[in-house]
N, C-alpha and C positions, 0 to 999 in steps of 0.2 A: 216927189222922191226923195228921200234923204242922200246926203253928201256921199259918194261909193266909200268903201272903206277896203274894196277888194281890187285886184289888178281887173281889168277889165277883158284882158285876155282868158281866164280862169273863169269869168262870169260866163263868157261867148262858149267854152267848152262844157259849162257847168250846163248851159241851155239844148247844148248840143245832144247831150249826154241823157236828158231826158226825155226831149226831142217831141214828137207829136204821136207815133206809132205806140199803140198803148203797150206799157211794157209792166213784168213782172218785179216788184222793188222791194227789196229787205230790207226795213227800216231795225237798226242795233245801240238801244242806249247802254250803256254800262249796268255790271251786276251791283247790285241793293240799287235799283233807281230811284233817284230822289225828284223833287218837285221839277225841280225843268230835266232832269236825262225823260221824265216821263212826258213834261209838257212840250218839249223838241219837237219829241218822238210824232204825237199827234198832233200838234201840230204843222209837222212836215207831211203826213200822211194826212192830214183834210188837204191840206193843197193840192197833194199827188192825187187826188180820188177824185176832185173837184175836175183836172185837168185828166181825166178819164183813163189815169191809170189803175195797175191791180197791186196798190201797195199794201203791205202788212207790214207791224210791229213784232220783232221777237224780242223778249226780254228774256236775260239769261237765268234769273228767276223774278218770285214773285213782288208786286210793291203795294206799299200802305195804302190800305181799305181808303183812307180821306184824299187819296186822288184818285181814286174810279170812282170818278162821275163824268169827266170827260169824252166828248165826243168820239168815239171809236174804240174806246175802252175793254168794252164786249167782244171786241177782234181782237186784242194783241191776246197773241200767242208765247205763253212763258214756255220757255224751253228745259228748265226743271221739270214740270210736271207734262208735257207733252212734246215729248223727246222727236219720234217719230215724228210725228209730222214738220217739227222745227225744221228739223234735219231734210227732209224730201222737199219745202218751201225753200230754202238755204240752196240745194245744191242747183236747182230750178230756176232761181236767181238769174235774172240778165243786168241788175245793176243792184250796189249796197251802198248804205249811206249810214256810218256809223256818228254817233251822236253825242259829246258832253265826254268824252275821253279822248287820253292822249296818246294811250298806247293799246297792244291788241290783245294784250294780257287782262286786261279790266271788262272782258268781254267775259270770264272766267270759265266754264268749262268747253261753252264757245268755240274759244282761240286755236284752237288746235286743226277742228275742222274748217274754221274761217282762215287761217294761214294759208292752209293748202290749196286755196280757190285762186283761179285765176281772172274773175270775174272780177271787171272795174267795181272799187271802192273810192265814194268818195267821202270824206272827214268832216265835221262840221263842229270845232269847238272851242272853249275861251279857257283853255290852262296852257300853264308854258310849258315850254320845252317839248311838243309834238313827235312823237317817234315817226319814222319813213316806213309808213305800214300802208299807205293807200295811194290810188294814182292819180289822187286831185286835194288840198290841202285848202281849206278855210277854217284859219285860226287865229283870235286874236284875243291876246289877254285886259285890253281894255274893255272887253264889253263885260257886263255886266251879270249874263247867263245864253247861254248856248240859244233859248227860245227868241234872244235879241237877234241872235245874228240870221237863225231861219228867217225873223219876220226881214230881215235886212234884204238874206239873201232874193227870198221871193219878188219882194219890191225892186231890186236892183235887176232882176229878168223882164219885168214891164208887165209883172203878173199878179200888183196886189189886186184887182179883183177878184182874183178869185180865191180869196183869205177872208170866211164866211163867219157871222160872229160867233160860232162855235169851235173856229182853228182859231180863232183869235183868243176865243177865253183858253185857251191852253195854251201859247202862248205867253200871254199873260198871265197864267198859273206859274209857269216857269220863272218868269223874270221876277215876281213879288216874292215867290219863297227863297229865290237865290241871293235875293236882296235883304232879305226879311222884313219883309213890308219897307225894301227902302232904307232900314237900318245901315247900310253898310254897302261897299263897292256897288254905290249908287252917286256918284255924283258928275258922270258923265251930263251934258245935257241931253246931246243925242239919245240916250236911254227915255228921258222924259220925251223926248219928239213921237219917237216909238210909241211910248204909253199912252199917248197923245193920238197917234193913229188908230192904236187897238179900242181905245176909247169911242170913237165914230161910228164904232161896230156895234154903238149900242149895247156892250158889257156892261155890264152893274158888278161894280169892283168892289162895291161892300159884300153883298153877297159870295163872289166868289171868295174875298178877303173869312168870310163867316164861316167857308168850306174847310179851308184851309187853312184857317188856326184855333177855330171856333168848333172843332169837329169829331174831339176825342174822347175816347169813353174815361169813365168816371175811374176803372182801376187804375187808366194812366196816369190820372190825378193825384189819387195816391200814391202812385209811381215816383210821381213827380215830387211830391212831399215829402216820401221817403227818402230819397237820392238829396235833395238839398240839408233837410234836420240830421239824418243821418252819418251821409257819404260822403258829403264837403267836407275836402282841407284847405284851410284859408293859409294861404303863405305869404303875410306882408313883406317880410323882408325881400320878396323877391316878385310882389305884383303881380302873383298867382295863386289861382284855386283849381282845384281839380274834383272832380266825381270819381268813384268806380260802384261797379257793378259786376257780381258774380252769377254766372249759372243760374243757383239756386232763389239766389233773390231774384231774379229776372220773370223768375217762375212763378214765386211767391203772389206776382199780380200777374200773372197769365200773358206774359208778355206777348204781345204781335208785333210785327214787322211795322214802322213806324211809330211805335210809341214811346221811345228814346228823341226822337227826331227833334229838336231844337234843345235839347237837354245840355249840352255844352255850352250856348251862349248864356246861362243864367249865373252863373257866376264873374260876368263879364258887367255885371250889374250892380258890382261891388264898387263903391267908387275908383281904390286904388289897384281894383285891382286889371294887368292888361291881358293876360296872358292865361285861358283856362284850357282844359285837358276833358274828359273823360274815358275808363279805361272801361270795356265789356267783355265778359270772356264770353268765346265764342267759337265751336267746333275746332276745341281743341287749343284757340290762341287767343291773346289777349286784344280785341278791335280797339286800337286810340283815333279819337275825332279833338284835333286841335283848334282853337281861337286865337283870333289876339284883336286888342284896337290898337290903333297908330303903327307905328315901322315893323312894329317886333314880327319877323318871316317865321310865320310857322311853316311854312315847307319848306324851306331851309333846313328848318329843326327836323323834322319830323324827316325826312329825305336823310340828315347826315345820320341819325342814329335808330329811329326805327323804319327802314325798309319800307319810307312812304312818301308822297309828294303832294300837288294840288295849288292852292292861291295863297299869299304872303297872309291874308288875315285868314285862310280856311283850309284846314289838310288835314290828310288823316295817315295813321299809320297802322302797324302790330306788331307784333313781338312773341318771339316764341318763348320769353320767361312766366312762368307762372306771373299770374297775377301778383302777390307779396314782393316780389324782383324784378319787375315790368316799374313798378312804381315805386325803387328803392332805386333802381335806376334813374328815371323821371328827375326823380328829387336833386341825386347827385350829379346829375346835368347839370344843373339852375344857378348855382353860383358863377360859371363858366361864361353866364349869359346874363348875368347880376346888372354889369353895365350899360347892357344893350336893352332890357326891360324895362331903367331907368328913365335913359332915351324916351322910350316909347309911352312915356306919362302924358 
């Protein structure tokens, strides 16, 4: 058993909430679910199902095709597509788990419905500054992924024997994607202790890596080439590079959810770049992802200027301005961060 990072009273409370009596349990990840959101949700789903409960994962909207291989994914209810069924499941739930987000608005259209319910809610997350919107919180920013926390909580409950190989694959996928194959946010030895435990289940890590990172369409590779060759702007004086993609450009490459996953990381491969961003036109707004190397806090930058937040080295935001104005605003902000960006190199 790993050294416990959570209060024993909270663990006992969680044990009591889950209990032994079969319960209807709803698991909800954040809107636009990524690998960690899906992996932690389906990992928890597998554990609860093995314990004899009736868990269901409800995602606010659809998630990328390259994540649709985990055990239980065929039973996932997508709120955007199956609203009536999702509402019925939510209203009849006896317990909620919120995974991989730190404020209720991250559930999108579901947030208004969820906020009005008195059903017990449990948050499991690794993002900073969680809001007070659940009854029980398991939050630790030092964890590389929410999937890591889910494994540790199951282990702390003394229930690791309920983690099957398939459940372990989902949790491993969450850790693998949220660390970029252990290239960032993965310096804590306990992360590798968790990974070791998961590998003991018989997981084929090479096969999983291929499923997650070598599973794109030809059009996605063409979009990547276009983005890097035609749309990347390099600002060496600020150790920064960014990419922008309009709705028309995305349509040109038959964009589907997940096609731009990881694209923001590519500019960080430039030797003197420590800050990167991608601007994408979507639903009448400009959605922005930020990444950094070193100590530059993308979450602070995003929160201060683009109504966003996240981790130090990985965060997101949005702009109500048009693409040209959003980019101009971004570039205009860089001089005031020049010293900080220099120190981050």
